[in-house]
N, CA, C and O atoms as a MOPAC input file, in Angstrom:
PM7 MOZYME 1SCF
protein

 N     53.71400 1   -71.68300 1    21.11600 1
 C     54.24400 1   -72.86700 1    20.72800 1
 C     55.40000 1   -73.21600 1    21.63300 1
 O     55.49200 1   -74.37200 1    22.04700 1
 N     56.31500 1   -72.27600 1    21.97800 1
 C     57.53600 1   -72.35700 1    23.01600 1
 C     56.98900 1   -73.19200 1    24.09000 1
 O     57.65400 1   -74.19200 1    24.36200 1
 N     55.77400 1   -72.96200 1    24.84000 1
 C     55.36800 1   -73.31500 1    26.09500 1
 C     55.06600 1   -74.73200 1    25.68900 1
 O     55.48500 1   -75.63500 1    26.41500 1
 N     54.32100 1   -75.04500 1    24.50600 1
 C     53.89900 1   -76.21400 1    24.17300 1
 C     54.82200 1   -77.18200 1    24.00400 1
 O     54.61800 1   -78.36800 1    24.26100 1
 N     56.09700 1   -76.61200 1    23.47000 1
 C     57.18000 1   -77.41000 1    23.31800 1
 C     58.03800 1   -77.80500 1    24.59700 1
 O     58.65500 1   -78.85900 1    24.74700 1
 N     57.95700 1   -76.83000 1    25.41500 1
 C     58.58800 1   -77.07200 1    26.80900 1
 C     57.77400 1   -78.18200 1    27.47900 1
 O     58.36000 1   -79.14800 1    27.96900 1
 N     56.45700 1   -78.07500 1    27.51300 1
 C     55.41600 1   -79.06800 1    28.24200 1
 C     55.99700 1   -80.46600 1    27.57400 1
 O     56.44800 1   -81.39300 1    28.24700 1
 N     55.89500 1   -80.45300 1    25.96700 1
 C     56.26600 1   -81.80200 1    25.46900 1
 C     57.57500 1   -82.36700 1    26.13400 1
 O     57.56700 1   -83.42300 1    26.76700 1
 N     58.67700 1   -81.61200 1    25.95500 1
 C     59.97700 1   -81.72700 1    26.55800 1
 C     60.07000 1   -82.52700 1    27.91200 1
 O     60.73700 1   -83.52900 1    28.17100 1
 N     59.16400 1   -81.76000 1    28.74200 1
 C     59.36400 1   -82.51500 1    30.30300 1
 C     58.67200 1   -83.55400 1    30.34400 1
 O     59.03200 1   -84.43900 1    31.12000 1
 N     57.26600 1   -83.78200 1    29.37400 1
 C     56.79300 1   -85.24000 1    29.82400 1
 C     57.79100 1   -86.20400 1    28.98000 1
 O     57.96400 1   -87.34900 1    29.39700 1
 N     58.34900 1   -85.83300 1    27.98400 1
 C     59.45000 1   -86.89900 1    27.24900 1
 C     60.43800 1   -87.24800 1    28.24100 1
 O     60.96100 1   -88.36200 1    28.27700 1
 N     60.69300 1   -86.34500 1    29.01900 1
 C     62.17600 1   -86.59900 1    29.92600 1
 C     61.84400 1   -87.33000 1    31.09500 1
 O     62.74500 1   -87.97000 1    31.63800 1
 N     60.50800 1   -87.34400 1    31.65300 1
 C     60.11300 1   -87.96900 1    32.69400 1
 C     59.52600 1   -89.44300 1    32.56200 1
 O     58.43800 1   -89.67400 1    32.03500 1
 N     60.23800 1   -90.26600 1    33.01600 1
 C     59.75800 1   -91.72700 1    33.03400 1
 C     58.23300 1   -92.00100 1    33.46100 1
 O     57.49000 1   -92.85200 1    32.97300 1
 N     57.97700 1   -91.20700 1    34.34700 1
 C     56.31300 1   -91.42000 1    34.66800 1
 C     55.63300 1   -91.49300 1    33.61500 1
 O     54.73900 1   -92.33100 1    33.50100 1
 N     55.95600 1   -90.57600 1    32.60100 1
 C     54.88900 1   -90.57600 1    31.55100 1
 C     55.19300 1   -91.31200 1    30.23600 1
 O     54.72100 1   -90.94800 1    29.15900 1
 N     56.05600 1   -92.43000 1    30.39500 1
 C     56.32200 1   -93.41500 1    29.37800 1
 C     55.17100 1   -94.04700 1    28.93100 1
 O     54.26600 1   -94.06900 1    29.76500 1
 N     54.90100 1   -94.64800 1    27.69100 1
 C     53.73300 1   -95.47400 1    27.48300 1
 C     53.63700 1   -96.74200 1    28.07700 1
 O     52.53800 1   -97.29500 1    28.09800 1
 N     54.83800 1   -97.40200 1    28.66800 1
 C     54.51800 1   -98.53900 1    29.41400 1
 C     54.10200 1   -98.34800 1    30.80100 1
 O     53.84300 1   -99.34000 1    31.48200 1
 N     54.02900 1   -97.37800 1    31.20100 1
 C     53.62900 1   -96.98300 1    32.74400 1
 C     51.96200 1   -96.86300 1    32.76600 1
 O     51.30700 1   -96.36900 1    31.84800 1
 N     51.44000 1   -97.38700 1    33.93400 1
 C     50.15100 1   -97.44500 1    34.04800 1
 C     49.91500 1   -97.30900 1    35.51900 1
 O     50.59100 1   -97.85300 1    36.39200 1
 N     48.82400 1   -96.47700 1    35.71200 1
 C     48.34600 1   -96.03600 1    36.90400 1
 C     46.99000 1   -96.68800 1    37.63400 1
 O     46.02600 1   -96.81700 1    36.88000 1
 N     46.84000 1   -97.04800 1    38.80800 1
 C     45.50800 1   -97.62500 1    39.25100 1
 C     44.61700 1   -96.34800 1    39.51500 1
 O     43.42100 1   -96.33500 1    39.22500 1
 N     45.38900 1   -95.08300 1    40.18500 1
 C     44.79500 1   -93.81800 1    40.50100 1
 C     45.74000 1   -93.11000 1    40.02800 1
 O     46.88900 1   -93.54700 1    39.97100 1
 N     45.32300 1   -91.60500 1    39.51100 1
 C     46.20700 1   -90.79000 1    39.19500 1
 C     45.37800 1   -89.54200 1    39.43400 1
 O     44.17200 1   -89.42100 1    39.21900 1
 N     46.24500 1   -88.60400 1    39.92700 1
 C     45.59100 1   -87.02600 1    40.03100 1
 C     46.55900 1   -86.26800 1    39.19400 1
 O     47.70400 1   -86.72000 1    39.22500 1
 N     46.35300 1   -85.17900 1    38.42700 1
 C     47.52000 1   -84.44900 1    37.59400 1
 C     46.67100 1   -83.27900 1    37.83800 1
 O     45.44200 1   -83.23200 1    37.88900 1
 N     47.74700 1   -82.11300 1    38.01600 1
 C     47.55100 1   -80.87000 1    37.89200 1
 C     48.63300 1   -79.98400 1    37.20200 1
 O     49.74400 1   -79.85800 1    37.71800 1
 N     48.34000 1   -79.44200 1    36.16700 1
 C     49.32300 1   -78.56600 1    35.39800 1
 C     48.86900 1   -77.09900 1    35.72600 1
 O     47.73300 1   -76.63600 1    35.62300 1
 N     50.12100 1   -76.41700 1    36.18200 1
 C     50.02700 1   -74.78800 1    36.41800 1
 C     51.06600 1   -74.17800 1    35.36900 1
 O     52.21700 1   -74.55600 1    35.15200 1
 N     50.35200 1   -73.13300 1    34.77600 1
 C     51.08100 1   -72.47100 1    34.06700 1
 C     50.75000 1   -70.88900 1    34.30800 1
 O     49.65900 1   -70.36200 1    34.08900 1
 N     51.91700 1   -70.24600 1    34.80400 1
 C     51.83700 1   -68.94600 1    35.20000 1
 C     52.83500 1   -68.05000 1    34.22200 1
 O     54.01200 1   -68.38300 1    34.08700 1
 N     52.33700 1   -67.00900 1    33.62000 1
 C     52.68500 1   -66.32100 1    32.72600 1
 C     52.89400 1   -64.86200 1    33.34100 1
 O     51.94400 1   -64.36000 1    33.94200 1
 N     54.16400 1   -64.11800 1    33.21200 1
 C     54.38400 1   -62.69400 1    33.64100 1
 C     54.68100 1   -62.07000 1    32.30900 1
 O     55.71700 1   -62.34200 1    31.70300 1
 N     53.82800 1   -61.27900 1    31.87300 1
 C     53.97800 1   -60.57700 1    30.61700 1
 C     55.03100 1   -59.66500 1    30.24100 1
 O     55.76000 1   -59.58700 1    29.25200 1
 N     54.88100 1   -58.84400 1    31.54900 1
 C     55.48400 1   -57.58700 1    31.55200 1
 C     54.64400 1   -56.24200 1    30.84900 1
 O     55.11400 1   -55.15100 1    30.52300 1
 N     53.43200 1   -56.67000 1    30.75700 1
 C     52.50700 1   -55.84100 1    29.99700 1
 C     51.84200 1   -55.12100 1    30.99200 1
 O     51.21900 1   -55.77000 1    31.83200 1
 N     51.86000 1   -53.70800 1    31.06700 1
 C     51.11600 1   -53.18700 1    32.13300 1
 C     49.56200 1   -53.40500 1    32.21700 1
 O     49.06600 1   -53.44900 1    33.34300 1
 N     48.80200 1   -53.53800 1    31.17800 1
 C     47.65000 1   -53.54800 1    31.08500 1
 C     47.16300 1   -55.17600 1    31.11800 1
 O     45.95700 1   -55.42500 1    31.11600 1
 N     47.97700 1   -56.06200 1    31.14300 1
 C     47.75200 1   -57.48400 1    31.43100 1
 C     49.22600 1   -58.19500 1    31.96100 1
 O     49.76500 1   -59.04300 1    31.25000 1
 N     49.77000 1   -57.81800 1    33.14000 1
 C     50.79300 1   -58.41900 1    33.65900 1
 C     51.03800 1   -59.78300 1    33.95500 1
 O     52.14400 1   -60.32300 1    33.95900 1
 N     49.73400 1   -60.41100 1    34.25000 1
 C     49.97400 1   -61.71400 1    34.71800 1
 C     48.96600 1   -62.59500 1    34.15800 1
 O     47.86000 1   -62.11200 1    33.91800 1
 N     49.21800 1   -63.97200 1    33.88800 1
 C     48.17100 1   -64.93200 1    33.46500 1
 C     48.36500 1   -66.12600 1    34.09300 1
 O     49.52900 1   -66.49800 1    34.24300 1
 N     47.37800 1   -66.87300 1    34.53100 1
 C     47.43200 1   -68.17200 1    35.40400 1
 C     46.36400 1   -68.94800 1    34.76400 1
 O     45.22600 1   -68.49100 1    34.65800 1
 N     46.78400 1   -70.39900 1    34.22600 1
 C     46.01100 1   -71.17500 1    34.17600 1
 C     46.38300 1   -72.54300 1    34.74300 1
 O     47.54900 1   -72.93600 1    34.76700 1
 N     45.17100 1   -73.37400 1    35.27600 1
 C     45.40100 1   -74.55100 1    35.68600 1
 C     44.70100 1   -75.53800 1    35.10700 1
 O     43.51000 1   -75.29700 1    34.90900 1
 N     45.21400 1   -76.82100 1    34.70800 1
 C     44.47800 1   -77.97900 1    34.18400 1
 C     44.50600 1   -78.98800 1    35.07600 1
 O     45.61800 1   -79.31400 1    35.49200 1
 N     43.34700 1   -79.69200 1    35.56100 1
 C     43.27300 1   -80.91100 1    36.42100 1
 C     42.46600 1   -81.89100 1    35.62800 1
 O     41.51900 1   -81.66500 1    34.87500 1
 N     43.13900 1   -83.24000 1    36.01200 1
 C     42.53100 1   -84.36900 1    35.41900 1
 C     42.62800 1   -85.61700 1    36.58000 1
 O     43.43500 1   -85.62200 1    37.51000 1
 N     42.02900 1   -86.24000 1    36.41600 1
 C     42.10300 1   -87.65600 1    37.59600 1
 C     41.29200 1   -86.93400 1    38.87200 1
 O     40.49800 1   -86.00300 1    38.99900 1
 N     41.86800 1   -87.78100 1    39.62900 1
 C     41.41400 1   -87.54000 1    41.21400 1
 C     42.02300 1   -86.14100 1    41.61600 1
 O     43.09600 1   -85.82400 1    41.10200 1
 N     41.43700 1   -85.33100 1    42.45600 1
 C     42.14700 1   -84.10200 1    43.22400 1
 C     43.42200 1   -84.59400 1    43.90200 1
 O     43.47300 1   -85.69400 1    44.45200 1
 N     44.64500 1   -83.58600 1    43.83600 1
 C     45.79200 1   -84.14400 1    44.51900 1
 C     45.95500 1   -83.24300 1    45.67000 1
 O     45.49900 1   -82.10000 1    45.67300 1
 N     46.77900 1   -83.90100 1    46.90700 1
 C     47.14400 1   -85.21000 1    46.84500 1
 C     46.03200 1   -86.07400 1    46.81800 1
 O     44.91800 1   -85.65800 1    47.13600 1
 N     46.27500 1   -87.50400 1    46.38900 1
 C     45.14800 1   -88.54800 1    46.46300 1
 C     45.02800 1   -88.68100 1    47.91100 1
 O     45.85800 1   -88.28500 1    48.72900 1
 N     43.99000 1   -89.23700 1    48.14400 1
 C     43.40600 1   -89.79600 1    49.68300 1
 C     43.56400 1   -91.11000 1    49.72200 1
 O     43.30500 1   -91.78500 1    48.72600 1
 N     44.01000 1   -91.66900 1    50.87500 1
 C     44.00000 1   -93.16000 1    50.90500 1
 C     44.94700 1   -94.04000 1    50.35700 1
 O     44.75200 1   -95.24000 1    50.16300 1
 N     45.99400 1   -93.40700 1    50.10500 1
 C     47.08000 1   -94.07500 1    49.67100 1
 C     48.41200 1   -94.43100 1    50.35800 1
 O     48.68000 1   -93.71300 1    51.32200 1
 N     49.19400 1   -95.28200 1    50.09100 1
 C     50.13900 1   -95.60200 1    51.02200 1
 C     51.35800 1   -94.73200 1    50.74000 1
 O     51.36800 1   -93.94000 1    49.79800 1
 N     52.43300 1   -94.90000 1    51.61000 1
 C     53.71700 1   -94.15900 1    51.49700 1
 C     54.45800 1   -94.49100 1    50.38900 1
 O     55.38500 1   -93.74100 1    50.08000 1
 N     54.18300 1   -95.67200 1    49.59600 1
 C     55.07400 1   -96.12700 1    48.46200 1
 C     54.32000 1   -95.38800 1    47.21300 1
 O     54.68200 1   -95.77900 1    46.10400 1
 N     53.39600 1   -94.45000 1    47.24700 1
 C     52.83600 1   -93.85200 1    46.04800 1
 C     53.91800 1   -93.00800 1    45.59300 1
 O     54.82200 1   -92.64100 1    46.34400 1
 N     53.83900 1   -92.70800 1    44.42400 1
 C     54.93400 1   -91.80200 1    43.68600 1
 C     54.56100 1   -90.33700 1    43.52100 1
 O     53.42400 1   -90.25200 1    43.05600 1
 N     55.04300 1   -89.33300 1    43.70800 1
 C     54.88500 1   -87.89800 1    43.44700 1
 C     55.88500 1   -87.30100 1    42.52900 1
 O     57.09900 1   -87.26100 1    42.72900 1
 N     55.22100 1   -86.82700 1    41.46600 1
 C     56.26600 1   -85.84600 1    40.63000 1
 C     55.62500 1   -84.47900 1    40.54900 1
 O     54.45000 1   -84.20700 1    40.30000 1
 N     56.79900 1   -83.55000 1    40.85100 1
 C     56.73100 1   -82.19800 1    41.00700 1
 C     57.65400 1   -81.31200 1    40.38600 1
 O     58.63800 1   -80.91700 1    41.01100 1
 N     57.41400 1   -80.93800 1    39.13500 1
 C     58.54000 1   -80.25000 1    38.51400 1
 C     58.11100 1   -78.93000 1    38.10000 1
 O     56.90700 1   -78.70300 1    37.98500 1
 N     58.92300 1   -78.09100 1    37.88000 1
 C     58.69100 1   -76.57900 1    37.41700 1
 C     59.75600 1   -76.31800 1    36.39000 1
 O     60.93400 1   -76.61400 1    36.58900 1
 N     59.29900 1   -75.73900 1    35.24900 1
 C     60.26900 1   -75.07600 1    34.26400 1
 C     59.91800 1   -73.61900 1    34.29400 1
 O     58.76100 1   -73.21400 1    34.17900 1
 N     60.94000 1   -72.86700 1    34.45000 1
 C     61.22800 1   -71.36000 1    34.36900 1
 C     61.76500 1   -71.02100 1    32.74200 1
 O     62.62500 1   -71.65400 1    32.13000 1
 N     61.15600 1   -70.09200 1    32.35800 1
 C     61.81500 1   -69.54900 1    30.85100 1
 C     61.55900 1   -67.98600 1    31.01600 1
 O     60.49800 1   -67.40500 1    31.24500 1
 N     62.79000 1   -67.49700 1    30.83800 1
 C     62.79900 1   -65.86200 1    30.65400 1
 C     62.82800 1   -65.80600 1    28.99600 1
 O     63.44100 1   -66.63500 1    28.32300 1
 N     62.17100 1   -64.84500 1    28.51400 1
 C     62.12200 1   -64.68900 1    27.06900 1
 C     62.08600 1   -63.31000 1    26.71300 1
 O     61.10600 1   -62.62000 1    26.43100 1
 N     63.64300 1   -62.91800 1    26.78000 1
 C     63.54700 1   -61.37400 1    26.17900 1
 C     63.54200 1   -60.87000 1    24.93500 1
 O     63.52700 1   -59.67000 1    24.65900 1
 N     63.55900 1   -62.03000 1    23.96200 1
 C     63.26600 1   -61.71100 1    22.66700 1
 C     62.50200 1   -62.87800 1    22.08800 1
 O     63.05700 1   -63.94400 1    21.82300 1
 N     61.23400 1   -62.65600 1    21.90100 1
 C     60.34200 1   -63.79800 1    21.46500 1
 C     60.75500 1   -64.15500 1    20.02800 1
 O     60.52300 1   -65.31600 1    19.69300 1
 N     61.36600 1   -63.29000 1    19.06800 1
 C     61.76200 1   -63.86000 1    17.63600 1
 C     63.12800 1   -64.88800 1    18.06600 1
 O     63.03800 1   -66.08300 1    17.78400 1
 N     64.17100 1   -64.45600 1    18.63800 1
 C     65.18900 1   -65.43700 1    18.87900 1
 C     64.67100 1   -66.72700 1    19.75500 1
 O     65.23800 1   -67.81500 1    19.65800 1
 N     63.86600 1   -66.57200 1    20.37400 1
 C     63.29500 1   -67.92100 1    20.96500 1
 C     62.50800 1   -68.85900 1    20.00000 1
 O     62.45200 1   -70.08700 1    20.06600 1
 N     61.85200 1   -67.95500 1    19.00200 1
 C     61.04900 1   -68.82700 1    18.19700 1
 C     62.36800 1   -69.38300 1    17.07900 1
 O     62.09000 1   -70.38100 1    16.41400 1
 N     63.55200 1   -68.84900 1    16.90900 1
 C     64.35600 1   -69.27300 1    16.23800 1
 C     64.89300 1   -70.64500 1    16.54900 1
 O     64.84800 1   -71.62800 1    15.80900 1
 N     65.52100 1   -70.54400 1    18.02300 1
 C     65.97100 1   -71.37200 1    18.76700 1
 C     65.44000 1   -72.66100 1    18.69500 1
 O     66.06200 1   -73.69600 1    18.45600 1
 N     63.90700 1   -72.49100 1    18.98000 1
 C     63.09000 1   -73.64300 1    19.00200 1
 C     62.38100 1   -74.10500 1    17.40800 1
 O     61.28200 1   -74.64700 1    17.29000 1
 N     63.16200 1   -73.79700 1    16.44600 1
 C     62.72700 1   -73.87300 1    15.00600 1
 C     61.24500 1   -73.76000 1    14.71600 1
 O     60.57900 1   -74.63000 1    14.15500 1
 N     60.74600 1   -72.44900 1    15.21400 1
 C     59.24900 1   -72.20000 1    15.12600 1
 C     59.48200 1   -70.99800 1    14.19500 1
 O     60.53900 1   -70.37100 1    14.26800 1
 N     58.34300 1   -70.60400 1    13.16600 1
 C     57.97700 1   -69.64600 1    12.38700 1
 C     57.94900 1   -68.34600 1    12.97800 1
 O     57.44100 1   -68.15500 1    14.08300 1
 N     58.48700 1   -67.41800 1    12.27500 1
 C     57.96100 1   -65.86900 1    12.81400 1
 C     56.81600 1   -65.47000 1    11.81600 1
 O     56.81100 1   -65.67300 1    10.60200 1
 N     55.81700 1   -64.84400 1    12.59700 1
 C     54.84300 1   -64.47200 1    12.05900 1
 C     55.05900 1   -63.02400 1    11.63500 1
 O     55.46000 1   -62.22500 1    12.48100 1
 N     54.79700 1   -62.58800 1    10.25300 1
 C     54.99100 1   -61.24000 1     9.88100 1
 C     53.95600 1   -60.67000 1     9.32700 1
 O     53.53500 1   -61.33200 1     8.37900 1
 N     53.34500 1   -59.66100 1     9.54400 1
 C     52.30300 1   -58.83100 1     8.71700 1
 C     52.66500 1   -58.56600 1     7.23900 1
 O     53.79800 1   -58.18500 1     6.94300 1
 N     51.81900 1   -58.74300 1     6.41900 1
 C     52.38900 1   -58.48500 1     5.17200 1
 C     51.65300 1   -57.31400 1     4.60100 1
 O     52.12000 1   -56.63600 1     3.68600 1
 N     50.45400 1   -57.08400 1     5.18100 1
 C     49.51800 1   -55.82000 1     4.83300 1
 C     48.95500 1   -55.31400 1     6.15300 1
 O     47.93700 1   -55.77500 1     6.66900 1
 N     49.75400 1   -54.24800 1     6.70400 1
 C     49.41400 1   -53.81900 1     8.07200 1
 C     47.90600 1   -53.32800 1     8.11000 1
 O     47.50900 1   -52.55600 1     7.23700 1
 N     47.04100 1   -53.78600 1     9.14700 1
 C     45.90300 1   -53.58700 1     9.38600 1
 C     44.90500 1   -54.49400 1     8.84700 1
 O     43.72700 1   -54.48500 1     9.20600 1
 N     45.39000 1   -55.26600 1     7.99200 1
 C     44.32800 1   -56.33500 1     7.20700 1
 C     44.42800 1   -57.76600 1     7.74800 1
 O     43.65600 1   -58.67400 1     7.44100 1
 N     45.60400 1   -57.87500 1     8.69800 1
 C     45.50200 1   -59.20000 1     9.43800 1
 C     46.11400 1   -60.26800 1     8.31300 1
 O     45.94600 1   -61.46500 1     8.54500 1
 N     46.74100 1   -59.91500 1     7.23400 1
 C     47.05300 1   -61.05700 1     6.62300 1
 C     48.77700 1   -61.23300 1     7.03400 1
 O     49.53300 1   -60.27200 1     7.18300 1
 N     49.11800 1   -62.47200 1     7.15300 1
 C     50.59100 1   -62.61700 1     7.49400 1
 C     51.15300 1   -63.73500 1     6.75300 1
 O     50.46800 1   -64.50400 1     6.07800 1
 N     52.51500 1   -63.81700 1     6.90400 1
 C     53.20000 1   -64.89200 1     6.33600 1
 C     54.24700 1   -65.33700 1     7.56700 1
 O     54.37800 1   -64.71800 1     8.62300 1
 N     54.90400 1   -66.45700 1     7.21300 1
 C     55.77300 1   -67.00000 1     8.23500 1
 C     57.36600 1   -67.23400 1     7.61500 1
 O     57.75000 1   -67.80900 1     6.59700 1
 N     58.04600 1   -66.57800 1     8.61600 1
 C     59.60500 1   -66.42500 1     8.00600 1
 C     60.22400 1   -67.67600 1     9.05800 1
 O     59.81100 1   -67.96200 1    10.18200 1
 N     61.21200 1   -68.22800 1     8.38300 1
 C     61.86900 1   -69.28500 1     9.15700 1
 C     63.33300 1   -68.99900 1     8.90900 1
 O     63.76700 1   -68.80600 1     7.77300 1
 N     64.11900 1   -68.97600 1    10.04600 1
 C     65.51000 1   -69.13400 1     9.97400 1
 C     66.33300 1   -70.23200 1    10.45400 1
 O     65.75900 1   -71.04900 1    11.17300 1
 N     67.73700 1   -70.43900 1    10.16500 1
 C     68.34000 1   -71.40600 1    10.71200 1
 C     68.89600 1   -70.88100 1    11.91600 1
 O     69.04900 1   -69.68000 1    12.14200 1
 N     69.21500 1   -71.88600 1    12.73700 1
 C     69.39200 1   -71.34300 1    14.35600 1
 C     70.92000 1   -70.77600 1    14.13500 1
 O     71.22400 1   -69.86200 1    14.90100 1
 N     71.67100 1   -71.08800 1    13.43100 1
 C     73.19800 1   -70.44000 1    13.43500 1
 C     73.15700 1   -69.10500 1    13.11500 1
 O     72.23200 1   -68.71600 1    12.40200 1
 N     73.96600 1   -68.34800 1    13.49900 1
 C     74.21100 1   -67.15500 1    13.27500 1
 C     73.34900 1   -66.27000 1    13.89300 1
 O     73.11600 1   -65.19500 1    13.34100 1
 N     72.72800 1   -66.61000 1    15.17700 1
 C     71.87900 1   -65.69800 1    16.02900 1
 C     72.36800 1   -65.99900 1    17.33900 1
 O     73.10500 1   -66.98400 1    17.36200 1
 N     72.15300 1   -65.39100 1    18.51800 1
 C     72.55600 1   -65.62900 1    19.85900 1
 C     71.70900 1   -66.38700 1    20.43300 1
 O     70.53900 1   -66.01500 1    20.35700 1
 N     71.98000 1   -67.58200 1    21.12900 1
 C     71.09000 1   -68.41700 1    21.78800 1
 C     70.52000 1   -67.70800 1    23.09400 1
 O     71.21600 1   -67.14700 1    23.94000 1
 N     68.97700 1   -67.84100 1    23.11600 1
 C     68.58200 1   -67.40600 1    24.27800 1
 C     68.97000 1   -68.19600 1    25.56900 1
 O     69.44200 1   -69.33200 1    25.62200 1
 N     68.63400 1   -67.24600 1    26.72600 1
 C     69.20800 1   -68.53700 1    28.06300 1
 C     68.24400 1   -69.73400 1    27.84800 1
 O     67.14200 1   -69.62900 1    27.30900 1
 N     68.72300 1   -70.76200 1    28.27800 1
 C     67.90700 1   -72.08200 1    28.27100 1
 C     66.97600 1   -71.93600 1    29.57400 1
 O     67.25800 1   -71.34100 1    30.61400 1
 N     65.92500 1   -72.55400 1    29.29000 1
 C     65.22100 1   -72.91900 1    30.55100 1
 C     65.56900 1   -73.41500 1    31.70500 1
 O     66.39800 1   -74.32100 1    31.61200 1
 N     65.12400 1   -73.05900 1    33.09400 1
 C     65.55200 1   -73.89300 1    34.10300 1
 C     64.53900 1   -74.79400 1    34.44900 1
 O     63.33700 1   -74.61600 1    34.25300 1
 N     65.11700 1   -75.86100 1    35.02200 1
 C     64.15300 1   -77.02200 1    35.34400 1
 C     64.35400 1   -77.37600 1    36.88800 1
 O     65.48600 1   -77.61700 1    37.30800 1
 N     63.42300 1   -77.39800 1    37.58700 1
 C     63.46900 1   -77.44900 1    39.34200 1
 C     62.46100 1   -78.74000 1    39.63200 1
 O     61.25100 1   -78.71100 1    39.40600 1
 N     63.02600 1   -79.62800 1    40.05600 1
 C     62.39300 1   -80.98300 1    40.70300 1
 C     62.14300 1   -80.72200 1    42.06100 1
 O     63.04600 1   -80.53500 1    42.87700 1
 N     60.92000 1   -80.70200 1    42.33500 1
 C     60.49700 1   -80.35700 1    43.78200 1
 C     59.66500 1   -81.86100 1    44.28200 1
 O     58.87300 1   -81.80300 1    45.22300 1
 N     59.91000 1   -83.08800 1    43.61300 1
 C     59.00700 1   -84.06800 1    43.78500 1
 C     59.45600 1   -84.68400 1    45.39700 1
 O     58.55400 1   -85.19800 1    46.05800 1
 N     60.61800 1   -84.62300 1    45.88300 1
 C     60.99500 1   -85.18500 1    47.18400 1
 C     60.19800 1   -84.40700 1    48.31400 1
 O     59.57500 1   -84.92400 1    49.24200 1
 N     60.38500 1   -82.73600 1    47.97800 1
 C     59.78600 1   -81.68600 1    48.93100 1
 C     58.19300 1   -82.10200 1    49.02200 1
 O     57.67800 1   -82.32400 1    50.11800 1
 N     57.48700 1   -82.18800 1    47.84900 1
 C     56.17700 1   -82.34000 1    47.80900 1
 C     55.56600 1   -83.60600 1    48.40300 1
 O     54.59000 1   -83.68600 1    49.14900 1
 N     56.30200 1   -84.53000 1    47.94400 1
 C     56.15900 1   -86.07600 1    48.73700 1
 C     56.18600 1   -85.96600 1    50.17700 1
 O     55.30300 1   -86.47700 1    50.86600 1
 N     57.22200 1   -85.28200 1    50.69900 1
 C     57.36200 1   -85.08700 1    52.20400 1
 C     56.06200 1   -84.25300 1    52.86300 1
 O     55.52200 1   -84.50100 1    53.94200 1
 N     55.77200 1   -83.37200 1    52.07000 1
 C     54.64700 1   -82.30300 1    52.45100 1
 C     53.38300 1   -83.25000 1    52.60700 1
 O     52.59800 1   -83.14100 1    53.55000 1
 N     53.26200 1   -84.17100 1    51.61400 1
 C     52.13800 1   -84.72800 1    51.55400 1
 C     52.14500 1   -85.97300 1    52.36600 1
 O     51.19300 1   -86.75200 1    52.33000 1
 N     53.12600 1   -86.16400 1    53.04700 1
 C     53.27200 1   -87.40800 1    53.99900 1
 C     53.50000 1   -88.70000 1    53.10200 1
 O     53.05600 1   -89.75500 1    53.55600 1
 N     54.10800 1   -88.72200 1    51.95400 1
 C     54.44300 1   -89.94400 1    51.09500 1
 C     55.75400 1   -90.29600 1    51.10200 1
 O     56.15800 1   -90.98100 1    50.16200 1
 N     56.58700 1   -89.93400 1    52.06100 1
 C     57.99800 1   -90.25600 1    52.32300 1
 C     58.08900 1   -90.96400 1    53.61500 1
 O     59.18300 1   -91.33400 1    54.04100 1

């Protein structure tokens, strides 16, 4: 849910995803890279593509490019859940798969480090010959 909240927040902050924006052609790639710190499954990567392949072919230099990255380091999943107003799942009967959800108010807990956003739009536009 934290990753979904991050993605939703990034889209809401970016004017290119406002409801009144329309595109004649569009190509979208969303990359998610997880480094879990788990020796048996240390890295997970997923890519979602929609529209035309990027970069679009046959577009002029006036076309728009958005390339943003959000990095988040999570040392305590539960503190991150609390900071994002998400429930903490707790096993009620070990080994039976039964769970309940605990919710805590944000106050009184240390705040985890915020995510870092990096805007690489200008660099990517230049790389694609769009500037």
